[in-house]
Structure formats: C-alpha cells, structure tokens
N, CA, C and O of each residue as an XYZ file, in Angstrom:
780
protein
N      40.218      8.683    -42.322
C      39.095      7.741    -42.159
C      37.810      8.452    -42.614
O      37.614      9.627    -42.304
N      36.954      7.761    -43.331
C      35.809      8.381    -43.853
C      34.576      8.061    -42.958
O      34.082      6.933    -42.925
N      34.098      9.125    -42.226
C      32.953      8.941    -41.320
C      31.628      9.096    -42.022
O      30.592      8.793    -41.431
N      31.616      9.560    -43.269
C      30.372      9.822    -43.954
C      29.592      8.516    -44.180
O      28.361      8.514    -44.185
N      30.303      7.442    -44.361
C      29.644      6.157    -44.577
C      28.822      5.690    -43.384
O      27.803      5.013    -43.525
N      29.311      6.083    -42.180
C      28.562      5.726    -40.944
C      27.289      6.529    -40.741
O      26.385      6.122    -40.012
N      27.238      7.699    -41.415
C      26.067      8.542    -41.250
C      24.952      8.235    -42.240
O      23.867      8.811    -42.154
N      25.218      7.314    -43.197
C      24.227      6.942    -44.161
C      23.048      6.302    -43.406
O      23.252      5.564    -42.442
N      21.796      6.595    -43.860
C      20.614      6.160    -43.178
C      20.546      4.711    -42.923
O      20.015      4.309    -41.888
N      21.049      3.882    -43.802
C      20.908      2.422    -43.672
C      22.131      1.764    -42.998
O      22.160      0.541    -42.860
N      23.115      2.530    -42.586
C      24.305      1.943    -41.949
C      23.973      1.460    -40.558
O      23.303      2.176    -39.813
N      24.417      0.266    -40.171
C      24.103     -0.297    -38.828
C      24.551      0.550    -37.658
O      23.874      0.565    -36.630
N      25.657      1.253    -37.768
C      26.136      2.113    -36.681
C      25.140      3.262    -36.465
O      24.831      3.585    -35.317
N      24.657      3.853    -37.477
C      23.686      4.937    -37.360
C      22.383      4.357    -36.759
O      21.817      4.939    -35.834
N      21.923      3.231    -37.278
C      20.687      2.663    -36.760
C      20.780      2.331    -35.264
O      19.852      2.604    -34.502
N      21.906      1.742    -34.854
C      22.165      1.454    -33.411
C      22.179      2.711    -32.600
O      21.584      2.778    -31.524
N      22.873      3.735    -33.125
C      22.917      5.045    -32.377
C      21.560      5.646    -32.204
O      21.234      6.135    -31.122
N      20.764      5.627    -33.229
C      19.374      6.200    -33.157
C      18.576      5.436    -32.156
O      17.853      6.021    -31.350
N      18.699      4.077    -32.195
C      17.892      3.243    -31.250
C      18.308      3.495    -29.780
O      17.453      3.532    -28.895
N      19.575      3.661    -29.535
C      20.061      3.933    -28.172
C      19.569      5.262    -27.666
O      19.167      5.393    -26.510
N      19.604      6.277    -28.566
C      19.141      7.621    -28.154
C      17.624      7.595    -27.864
O      17.174      8.162    -26.868
N      16.866      6.957    -28.708
C      15.407      6.860    -28.501
C      15.099      6.112    -27.211
O      14.260      6.551    -26.424
N      15.770      4.984    -26.990
C      15.563      4.184    -25.762
C      15.889      4.998    -24.506
O      15.160      4.963    -23.514
N      16.980      5.715    -24.577
C      17.381      6.589    -23.419
C      16.352      7.614    -23.184
O      15.984      7.837    -22.031
N      15.845      8.270    -24.210
C      14.852      9.311    -24.051
C      13.581      8.750    -23.472
O      13.017      9.346    -22.554
N      13.101      7.610    -23.979
C      11.883      7.005    -23.444
C      12.070      6.557    -21.981
O      11.155      6.715    -21.172
N      13.204      6.020    -21.644
C      13.490      5.628    -20.240
C      13.419      6.842    -19.366
O      12.840      6.764    -18.282
N      13.962      7.943    -19.762
C      13.969      9.173    -18.940
C      12.543      9.703    -18.755
O      12.182     10.139    -17.661
N      11.733      9.667    -19.817
C      10.338     10.089    -19.723
C       9.538      9.209    -18.746
O       8.782      9.701    -17.908
N       9.736      7.882    -18.888
C       9.004      6.982    -18.027
C       9.446      7.124    -16.578
O       8.617      7.077    -15.670
N      10.741      7.298    -16.354
C      11.286      7.468    -14.982
C      10.837      8.792    -14.367
O      10.556      8.847    -13.170
N      10.765      9.832    -15.144
C      10.399     11.165    -14.642
C       8.939     11.298    -14.379
O       8.574     11.915    -13.378
N       8.058     10.759    -15.211
C       6.641     11.035    -15.143
C       5.759      9.831    -14.798
O       4.601     10.032    -14.432
N       6.230      8.639    -14.891
C       5.376      7.474    -14.728
C       5.741      6.557    -13.539
O       4.995      6.450    -12.566
N       6.861      5.927    -13.646
C       7.250      4.936    -12.656
C       8.750      4.941    -12.461
O       9.501      5.186    -13.404
N       9.201      4.666    -11.221
C      10.600      4.693    -10.931
C      10.952      3.522    -10.000
O      10.183      3.177     -9.102
N      12.083      2.941    -10.221
C      12.573      1.848     -9.360
C      13.461      2.414     -8.244
O      14.235      3.347     -8.460
N      13.330      1.821     -7.037
C      14.115      2.220     -5.897
C      14.600      0.917     -5.211
O      13.997     -0.145     -5.363
N      15.712      1.043     -4.452
C      16.237     -0.053     -3.642
C      16.121      0.379     -2.162
O      16.483      1.507     -1.829
N      15.635     -0.478     -1.297
C      15.472     -0.200      0.121
C      16.809     -0.372      0.780
O      17.367     -1.469      0.759
N      17.367      0.724      1.394
C      18.684      0.636      1.966
C      18.735      0.282      3.481
O      19.757     -0.188      3.980
N      17.614      0.519      4.191
C      17.643      0.291      5.661
C      16.403     -0.470      6.093
O      15.497     -0.731      5.301
N      16.387     -0.818      7.368
C      15.237     -1.548      7.889
C      14.170     -0.726      8.569
O      13.444     -1.245      9.416
N      14.052      0.569      8.216
C      13.083      1.428      8.838
C      11.637      1.103      8.539
O      10.738      1.581      9.231
N      11.393      0.285      7.500
C      10.033     -0.106      7.136
C       9.772     -1.596      7.332
O       8.803     -2.137      6.799
N      10.639     -2.257      8.097
C      10.474     -3.678      8.405
C       9.102     -3.856      9.084
O       8.727     -2.980      9.863
N       8.382     -4.858      8.857
C       8.532     -5.952      7.931
C       7.835     -5.729      6.612
O       7.832     -6.629      5.772
N       7.254     -4.587      6.394
C       6.639     -4.292      5.105
C       7.694     -4.347      4.010
O       7.483     -4.997      2.986
N       8.831     -3.674      4.208
C       9.946     -3.680      3.273
C      11.216     -3.969      4.066
O      11.407     -3.485      5.181
N      12.062     -4.762      3.461
C      13.330     -5.099      4.154
C      14.511     -4.688      3.289
O      14.375     -4.469      2.085
N      15.668     -4.588      3.923
C      16.858     -4.159      3.243
C      17.096     -4.993      1.979
O      17.040     -6.223      2.012
N      17.357     -4.312      0.882
C      17.632     -4.974     -0.367
C      16.410     -5.150     -1.284
O      16.568     -5.461     -2.464
N      15.220     -4.959     -0.761
C      13.991     -5.017     -1.612
C      14.124     -3.981     -2.710
O      14.552     -2.851     -2.479
N      13.750     -4.390     -3.898
C      13.674     -3.413     -5.021
C      12.232     -3.217     -5.355
O      11.489     -4.176     -5.565
N      11.834     -1.970     -5.405
C      10.383     -1.615     -5.509
C      10.152     -0.692     -6.702
O      11.063     -0.030     -7.199
N       8.914     -0.679     -7.132
C       8.445      0.250     -8.193
C       7.507      1.282     -7.550
O       6.589      0.947     -6.802
N       7.780      2.540     -7.875
C       7.002      3.665     -7.276
C       6.189      4.355     -8.386
O       6.739      4.794     -9.395
N       4.896      4.436     -8.176
C       3.963      5.053     -9.136
C       3.977      6.559     -8.921
O       3.599      7.048     -7.856
N       4.413      7.283     -9.932
C       4.464      8.743     -9.821
C       3.154      9.384    -10.406
O       2.850     10.542    -10.121
N       2.412      8.623    -11.208
C       1.214      9.169    -11.798
C       0.064      9.362    -10.795
O      -0.782     10.244    -10.948
N       0.068      8.497     -9.756
C      -1.053      8.510     -8.839
C      -1.282      9.864     -8.182
O      -2.409     10.355     -8.140
N      -0.180     10.485     -7.653
C      -0.322     11.804     -6.998
C      -0.004     12.936     -7.930
O      -0.248     14.098     -7.605
N       0.549     12.612     -9.111
C       0.917     13.647    -10.062
C       2.390     13.857    -10.051
O       2.937     14.204     -9.005
N       3.091     13.664    -11.184
C       4.565     13.881    -11.186
C       4.926     15.354    -11.176
O       4.182     16.204    -11.666
N       6.081     15.631    -10.607
C       6.626     16.978    -10.646
C       7.303     17.255    -11.977
O       7.962     16.377    -12.534
N       7.149     18.455    -12.485
C       7.925     18.849    -13.680
C       9.347     19.121    -13.199
O       9.547     19.877    -12.248
N      10.334     18.509    -13.852
C      11.741     18.657    -13.428
C      12.134     20.121    -13.347
O      11.732     20.945    -14.168
N      12.935     20.418    -12.329
C      13.534     21.771    -12.141
C      12.443     22.852    -11.834
O      12.653     24.041    -12.076
N      11.311     22.414    -11.313
C      10.244     23.338    -10.957
C       9.483     22.860     -9.743
O       9.687     21.734     -9.292
N       8.620     23.681     -9.212
C       7.715     23.273     -8.087
C       6.309     22.991     -8.598
O       5.357     23.019     -7.818
N       6.157     22.717     -9.902
C       4.890     22.476    -10.524
C       4.551     20.977    -10.545
O       5.313     20.179    -11.093
N       3.461     20.610     -9.977
C       2.984     19.204    -10.007
C       1.879     19.015    -11.013
O       0.895     19.754    -10.991
N       2.012     18.064    -11.880
C       0.959     17.789    -12.862
C      -0.158     17.065    -12.127
O       0.079     16.456    -11.083
N      -1.367     17.126    -12.660
C      -2.545     16.448    -11.998
C      -2.296     14.932    -11.939
O      -1.766     14.333    -12.873
N      -2.687     14.354    -10.839
C      -2.518     12.894    -10.633
C      -3.801     12.172    -10.978
O      -4.833     12.792    -11.232
N      -3.721     10.836    -10.983
C      -4.892      9.986    -11.284
C      -5.452      9.308    -10.056
O      -6.259      8.385    -10.167
N      -5.029      9.759     -8.876
C      -5.508      9.222     -7.635
C      -5.220     10.279     -6.573
O      -4.789     11.396     -6.863
N      -5.481      9.871     -5.320
C      -5.197     10.831     -4.252
C      -4.457     10.120     -3.123
O      -4.505      8.897     -2.989
N      -3.797     10.902     -2.346
C      -3.044     10.406     -1.207
C      -4.024      9.912     -0.179
O      -4.996     10.594      0.148
N      -3.763      8.688      0.348
C      -4.644      8.109      1.344
C      -3.838      7.726      2.600
O      -2.697      7.274      2.499
N      -4.429      7.906      3.749
C      -3.757      7.548      4.999
C      -3.384      6.087      4.933
O      -4.196      5.248      4.544
N      -2.168      5.783      5.309
C      -1.689      4.387      5.273
C      -0.839      4.033      4.059
O      -0.159      3.007      4.053
N      -0.876      4.900      3.003
C      -0.069      4.684      1.790
C       1.419      4.640      2.219
O       1.830      5.364      3.127
N       2.205      3.790      1.559
C       3.658      3.789      1.668
C       4.171      4.713      0.581
O       3.972      4.456     -0.606
N       4.853      5.821      0.998
C       5.254      6.866      0.042
C       6.715      7.079      0.000
O       7.406      6.899      1.002
N       7.216      7.468     -1.164
C       8.635      7.872     -1.336
C       8.628      9.404     -1.509
O       7.784      9.972     -2.202
N       9.582     10.026     -0.865
C       9.686     11.472     -0.860
C      11.162     11.916     -0.702
O      12.022     11.138     -0.289
N      11.414     13.183     -1.044
C      12.735     13.732     -0.774
C      12.867     13.974      0.715
O      11.966     14.526      1.346
N      13.971     13.565      1.264
C      14.226     13.721      2.720
C      14.296     15.212      3.023
O      15.143     15.893      2.443
N      13.453     15.759      3.899
C      13.431     17.189      4.151
C      14.791     17.762      4.680
O      15.095     18.928      4.432
N      15.572     16.977      5.377
C      16.851     17.432      5.892
C      17.864     17.500      4.812
O      18.742     18.361      4.860
N      17.795     16.626      3.819
C      18.728     16.541      2.694
C      17.955     16.106      1.465
O      17.847     14.908      1.202
N      17.410     17.054      0.698
C      16.518     16.726     -0.461
C      17.180     15.939     -1.570
O      16.501     15.506     -2.502
N      18.526     15.735     -1.496
C      19.191     14.933     -2.488
C      18.996     13.447     -2.194
O      19.294     12.609     -3.045
N      18.503     13.112     -1.014
C      18.267     11.716     -0.648
C      16.730     11.460     -0.714
O      15.909     12.347     -0.479
N      16.409     10.206     -1.046
C      15.002      9.812     -1.042
C      14.714      8.916      0.178
O      15.546      8.086      0.543
N      13.557      9.078      0.795
C      13.126      8.305      1.940
C      11.842      7.625      1.569
O      11.157      8.020      0.625
N      11.511      6.568      2.342
C      10.279      5.881      2.210
C       9.676      5.628      3.619
O      10.341      5.094      4.506
N       8.415      6.025      3.789
C       7.709      5.885      5.058
C       6.244      5.663      4.798
O       5.803      5.643      3.649
N       5.488      5.496      5.864
C       3.993      5.354      5.771
C       3.371      6.696      6.015
O       3.735      7.402      6.955
N       2.423      7.056      5.161
C       1.718      8.321      5.311
C       0.735      8.241      6.447
O      -0.044      7.290      6.519
N       0.746      9.234      7.360
C      -0.027      9.190      8.595
C      -1.064     10.351      8.629
O      -2.244     10.129      8.900
N      -0.600     11.578      8.350
C      -1.523     12.720      8.584
C      -1.434     13.802      7.496
O      -0.366     14.059      6.942
N      -2.547     14.406      7.217
C      -2.714     15.471      6.257
C      -2.458     16.861      6.860
O      -2.433     16.976      8.085
N      -2.273     17.883      6.087
C      -2.167     19.259      6.621
C      -3.348     19.632      7.472
O      -4.498     19.353      7.134
N      -3.042     20.275      8.597
C      -4.113     20.744      9.495
C      -4.542     19.755     10.540
O      -5.194     20.127     11.515
N      -4.170     18.426     10.347
C      -4.548     17.419     11.335
C      -3.598     17.421     12.522
O      -2.434     17.804     12.405
N      -4.103     16.996     13.640
C      -3.316     16.915     14.888
C      -3.020     15.483     15.151
O      -3.922     14.645     15.178
N      -1.709     15.175     15.356
C      -1.241     13.777     15.550
C      -0.794     13.630     17.004
O      -0.159     14.525     17.562
N      -1.134     12.487     17.610
C      -0.683     12.166     18.944
C      -0.463     10.656     19.004
O      -1.259      9.866     18.496
N       0.690     10.272     19.667
C       0.983      8.846     19.877
C       0.708      8.564     21.349
O       1.313      9.134     22.257
N      -0.255      7.635     21.529
C      -0.646      7.213     22.899
C      -0.553      5.684     23.028
O      -1.254      4.949     22.333
N       0.314      5.229     23.919
C       0.471      3.782     24.109
C       0.713      3.016     22.830
O       0.196      1.913     22.652
N       1.498      3.595     21.936
C       1.819      2.936     20.689
C       0.821      3.117     19.574
O       1.094      2.711     18.444
N      -0.307      3.700     19.841
C      -1.327      3.946     18.793
C      -1.309      5.368     18.314
O      -0.859      6.276     19.013
N      -1.812      5.555     17.091
C      -1.877      6.887     16.472
C      -3.325      7.410     16.629
O      -4.303      6.717     16.349
N      -3.396      8.649     17.085
C      -4.632      9.370     17.184
C      -4.552     10.603     16.302
O      -3.615     11.395     16.401
N      -5.556     10.755     15.432
C      -5.625     11.943     14.592
C      -6.858     12.747     15.021
O      -7.982     12.246     15.043
N      -6.601     13.997     15.357
C      -7.661     14.888     15.889
C      -8.461     14.203     17.023
O      -9.683     14.321     17.116
N      -7.713     13.490     17.867
C      -8.304     12.814     19.042
C      -8.996     11.498     18.786
O      -9.547     10.905     19.713
N      -8.984     11.016     17.538
C      -9.639      9.753     17.199
C      -8.630      8.703     16.880
O      -7.718      8.943     16.089
N      -8.767      7.495     17.495
C      -7.841      6.387     17.238
C      -7.961      5.963     15.791
O      -9.067      5.827     15.266
N      -6.812      5.752     15.136
C      -6.788      5.277     13.759
C      -6.917      3.730     13.812
O      -6.123      3.043     14.454
N      -7.949      3.218     13.112
C      -8.237      1.762     13.138
C      -7.739      1.080     11.877
O      -7.827     -0.145     11.791
N      -7.213      1.817     10.879
C      -6.669      1.204      9.704
C      -5.586      0.178     10.070
O      -4.609      0.535     10.729
N      -5.738     -1.060      9.666
C      -4.855     -2.159     10.135
C      -3.402     -1.897      9.700
O      -2.486     -2.360     10.379
N      -3.160     -1.183      8.605
C      -1.778     -0.891      8.167
C      -1.042     -0.020      9.157
O       0.186     -0.043      9.241
N      -1.837      0.771      9.928
C      -1.270      1.669     10.940
C      -1.470      1.080     12.366
O      -0.571      1.129     13.205
N      -2.641      0.544     12.595
C      -3.003      0.052     13.911
C      -2.117     -1.165     14.330
O      -1.845     -1.342     15.518
N      -1.681     -1.976     13.381
C      -0.883     -3.142     13.731
C       0.576     -2.887     13.985
O       1.352     -3.833     14.125
N       0.980     -1.616     14.051
C       2.366     -1.224     14.378
C       2.341     -0.480     15.682
O       1.478      0.369     15.903
N       3.292     -0.793     16.562
C       3.477     -0.082     17.815
C       4.430      1.091     17.545
O       5.589      0.889     17.182
N       3.916      2.338     17.732
C       4.735      3.518     17.517
C       5.246      4.042     18.846
O       4.475      4.261     19.780
N       6.532      4.237     18.919
C       7.185      4.689     20.188
C       7.145      6.192     20.262
O       7.216      6.885     19.247
N       7.029      6.692     21.492
C       7.110      8.141     21.767
C       8.594      8.544     21.790
O       9.297      8.385     22.788
N       9.026      9.071     20.644
C      10.431      9.507     20.523
C      10.499     10.786     19.655
O       9.574     11.114     18.912
N      11.619     11.473     19.785
C      11.879     12.610     18.931
C      11.140     13.883     19.323
O      10.261     13.880     20.185
N      11.515     14.945     18.679
C      11.002     16.275     18.994
C       9.480     16.350     18.738
O       8.781     17.080     19.441
N       8.964     15.612     17.753
C       7.569     15.664     17.370
C       6.733     14.437     17.745
O       5.612     14.234     17.277
N       7.356     13.623     18.630
C       6.655     12.367     18.992
C       6.710     12.105     20.482
O       6.645     10.950     20.904
N       6.825     13.125     21.272
C       6.912     12.946     22.728
C       5.583     12.487     23.298
O       4.529     12.666     22.687
N       5.650     11.914     24.434
C       4.438     11.483     25.186
C       3.621     12.698     25.546
O       4.190     13.712     25.952
N       2.311     12.641     25.413
C       1.351     13.708     25.746
C       1.534     14.964     24.858
O       1.131     16.073     25.208
N       2.165     14.721     23.693
C       2.379     15.883     22.764
C       1.470     15.730     21.577
O       1.426     14.688     20.923
N       0.726     16.821     21.309
C      -0.123     16.864     20.108
C       0.568     17.747     19.103
O       0.914     18.893     19.388
N       0.763     17.205     17.934
C       1.501     17.932     16.852
C       0.527     18.220     15.719
O      -0.133     17.309     15.220
N       0.430     19.516     15.299
C      -0.482     19.882     14.181
C       0.408     19.987     12.939
O       1.438     20.662     12.950
N      -0.010     19.309     11.878
C       0.718     19.272     10.599
C       0.497     20.615      9.890
O      -0.646     21.018      9.675
N       1.579     21.305      9.527
C       1.441     22.584      8.841
C       0.782     22.478      7.425
O       0.723     21.405      6.825
N       0.307     23.612      6.943
C      -0.278     23.644      5.629
C       0.797     23.202      4.572
O       1.977     23.539      4.668
N       0.312     22.439      3.578
C       1.181     21.941      2.506
C       2.274     21.019      2.962
O       3.316     20.919      2.314
N       2.050     20.325      4.096
C       3.037     19.333      4.584
C       2.323     18.068      5.025
O       1.106     18.064      5.208
N       3.094     16.983      5.198
C       2.563     15.710      5.621
C       3.339     15.170      6.786
O       4.470     15.590      7.029
N       2.748     14.236      7.518
C       3.367     13.579      8.659
C       3.513     12.122      8.290
O       2.525     11.486      7.922
N       4.733     11.558      8.374
C       5.024     10.178      7.983
C       5.744      9.460      9.074
O       6.472     10.072      9.856
N       5.544      8.110      9.144
C       6.246      7.297     10.137
C       6.711      5.997      9.485
O       6.090      5.495      8.548
N       7.852      5.450     10.020
C       8.346      4.191      9.573
C       7.617      3.044     10.293
O       7.243      3.195     11.456
N       7.414      1.928      9.638
C       6.758      0.784     10.218
C       7.599      0.192     11.312
O       7.039     -0.356     12.261
N       8.941      0.269     11.240
C       9.845     -0.205     12.234
C      10.109      0.911     13.199
O      11.205      1.471     13.194
N       9.160      1.258     14.024
C       9.161      2.477     14.818
C      10.354      2.593     15.782
O      10.769      3.702     16.120
N      10.896      1.471     16.216
C      11.998      1.551     17.147
C      13.315      1.985     16.483
O      14.254      2.399     17.162
N      13.368      1.883     15.159
C      14.623      2.282     14.471
C      14.327      3.025     13.178
O      14.908      2.726     12.135
N      13.430      3.984     13.248
C      13.067      4.781     12.062
C      13.228      6.243     12.329
O      12.622      6.784     13.253
N      14.058      6.904     11.513
C      14.099      8.400     11.548
C      12.993      8.920     10.703
O      13.058      8.827      9.478
N      11.971      9.468     11.312
C      10.783      9.894     10.582
C      10.284     11.204     11.115
O      11.036     11.931     11.764
N       8.991     11.540     10.853
C       8.465     12.824     11.278
C       8.550     13.061     12.764
O       8.493     14.218     13.182
N       8.681     12.063     13.574
C       8.846     12.283     15.000
C      10.126     13.057     15.307
O      10.195     13.818     16.272
N      11.137     12.847     14.463
C      12.443     13.432     14.693
C      12.699     14.721     13.913
O      13.163     15.711     14.479
N      12.395     14.706     12.610
C      12.757     15.844     11.794
C      11.574     16.689     11.309
O      11.771     17.702     10.637
N      10.372     16.285     11.640
C       9.233     17.134     11.292
C       8.416     16.667     10.130
O       8.006     15.507     10.107
N       8.159     17.504      9.168
C       7.086     17.311      8.201
C       7.662     17.307      6.781
O       8.687     17.929      6.502
N       6.966     16.583      5.893
C       7.375     16.470      4.509
C       6.637     17.496      3.688
O       5.406     17.465      3.655
N       7.337     18.423      3.010
C       6.601     19.374      2.158
C       5.912     18.636      1.013
O       6.441     17.663      0.475
N       4.718     19.119      0.652
C       3.962     18.483     -0.430
C       4.779     18.330     -1.685
O       4.695     17.311     -2.371
N       5.580     19.350     -1.990
C       6.328     19.303     -3.235
C       7.528     18.246     -3.211
O       8.153     17.972     -4.235
N       7.786     17.709     -2.045
C       8.861     16.679     -1.906
C       8.300     15.287     -2.199
O       9.070     14.339     -2.348
N       6.973     15.143     -2.286
C       6.386     13.815     -2.512
C       6.691     13.304     -3.892
O       6.420     13.995     -4.874
N       7.252     12.106     -4.003
C       7.625     11.495     -5.285
C       6.536     10.578     -5.792
O       6.119     10.687     -6.945
N       6.079      9.698     -4.968
C       5.020      8.776     -5.413
C       4.726      7.665     -4.395
O       5.302      7.603     -3.308
N       3.816      6.812     -4.801
C       3.404      5.714     -3.892
C       4.095      4.429     -4.248
O       4.113      4.053     -5.420
N       4.667      3.738     -3.283
C       5.320      2.485     -3.453
C       4.257      1.420     -3.725
O       3.354      1.208     -2.915
N       4.379      0.744     -4.890
C       3.310     -0.122     -5.344
C       3.674     -1.628     -5.269
O       2.832     -2.465     -4.947
N       4.956     -1.945     -5.575
C       5.244     -3.342     -5.832
C       6.679     -3.672     -5.562
O       7.570     -2.916     -5.949
N       6.939     -4.815     -4.887
C       8.307     -5.338     -4.723
C       8.536     -6.254     -5.927
O       7.761     -7.183     -6.157
N       9.588     -5.998     -6.687
C       9.846     -6.838     -7.906
C      11.089     -7.683     -7.729
O      11.343     -8.559     -8.555
N      11.856     -7.466     -6.716
C      13.097     -8.226     -6.449
C      13.411     -8.171     -4.973
O      13.195     -7.129     -4.356
N      13.903     -9.228     -4.379
C      14.176    -10.592     -4.939
C      12.879    -11.357     -5.259
O      11.787    -11.001     -4.816
N      13.052    -12.396     -6.029
C      11.932    -13.154     -6.524
C      11.082    -13.686     -5.349
O       9.857    -13.738     -5.459
N      11.697    -14.069     -4.263
C      10.935    -14.636     -3.154
C      10.089    -13.643     -2.433
O       9.249    -14.018     -1.616
N      10.293    -12.351     -2.721
C       9.509    -11.290     -2.034
C       8.612    -10.533     -2.979
O       8.071     -9.494     -2.601
N       8.434    -11.006     -4.181
C       7.552    -10.301     -5.169
C       6.144    -10.242     -4.575
O       5.548    -11.249     -4.192
N       5.641     -8.979     -4.520
C       4.270     -8.783     -3.965
C       3.862     -7.301     -4.096
O       4.697     -6.425     -4.318
N       2.579     -7.060     -3.952
C       2.047     -5.726     -3.890
C       2.305     -5.172     -2.486
O       2.192     -5.891     -1.493
N       2.648     -3.898     -2.422
C       2.966     -3.280     -1.076
C       1.648     -2.794     -0.476
O       0.862     -2.108     -1.130
N       1.428     -3.169      0.788
C       0.239     -2.725      1.493
C       0.620     -1.883      2.733
O      -0.260     -1.419      3.458
C-alpha cells in the first residue's frame, strides 16, 4: 500500500490530520491557561451550585500555573473574599474541589452562631452572611479562633451541614488554587453567572 499519496500537502487525510492536531493543541492551551470546564459532583455548595451543574472556571483571573511546576503566571485580577474557587484538594491533590473563599493568610477565622468573624469583625458580605456555618471539624470548633498560615487560604462550602471544607482538613496552599468559578453553562435551566 502506498502511504506517500496520503502525505501530499493537498490530500484530505493530511489536511484532516493537521486540523485535528492544531485543534487539540489549541484546546490544551485554552484549558491550561485560560478557562476550564468542571462538573459539580456533590451538594456541598447548594444552593449556589447543585449536583450535575457544569461550570466554567476562569484561570486567568488569579494567574494560571505553569504545568509541572510551582510557578504561577501573573493574573488579571485578585482573589476576593466571597469568590467561589476551584482548587486541588489538599488531602488528595489529584482531585479538584470547589468552595467559597473566606480568609487570607494571616487572618484569624472564628464561627460564632453560624456567622463568620475575621480578626474579630463580623463579615457582612451577603454571599457569606446569608449562609449559616456550623461549628464542626478540627478547625471549626465553637470558641476556636484559627489563624490562616502564610501562603494558604481558608474555604467553606455553602451547604455547611454537609461540606468537607477547611473546618475539617485545614487550609488550601496558594499553589493549589486553580481559578474562580464564573458561569453555569449546563443544564440550560440553570445558566447563570456564579455569585
């Protein structure tokens, strides 16, 4: 069989092969550095996100990580309290988690009567204030003040009664941050910006 004819510049097989390779390369670049799709597997962020929601996560906002390194490129925005963030699960970095960002490095977190206090001040942001947070886990006990270590973050699930979050396993290393959840794109009935 003569394969040389398939390698000719104008042959459809070669043209299709080149198109597939270019499309794959572009998809990998976009997924690695710009935006990535995720599916919500559990109800830990109910009612903000429910099981089966498919979301788009902006990696450019905080700066994408260079693959196979601990180097983060500069971002076009900054992390803000109340953001819904995707990160590598600190207990098993091969898994991705999604939670609400609560506290920066050096801040002290305390849960009192379902409310979040940072450095002794009640958080009034409606995205956080409108959730009742339960005193649970090693880092979320009643009358316990927890200081977030350097280069780490404190995160909580919106469905506090059934969320494995920083109250249980601790803090998210800065290098584990993937990006900010921006948009639900599926199912059609739930298309919306994530707040």
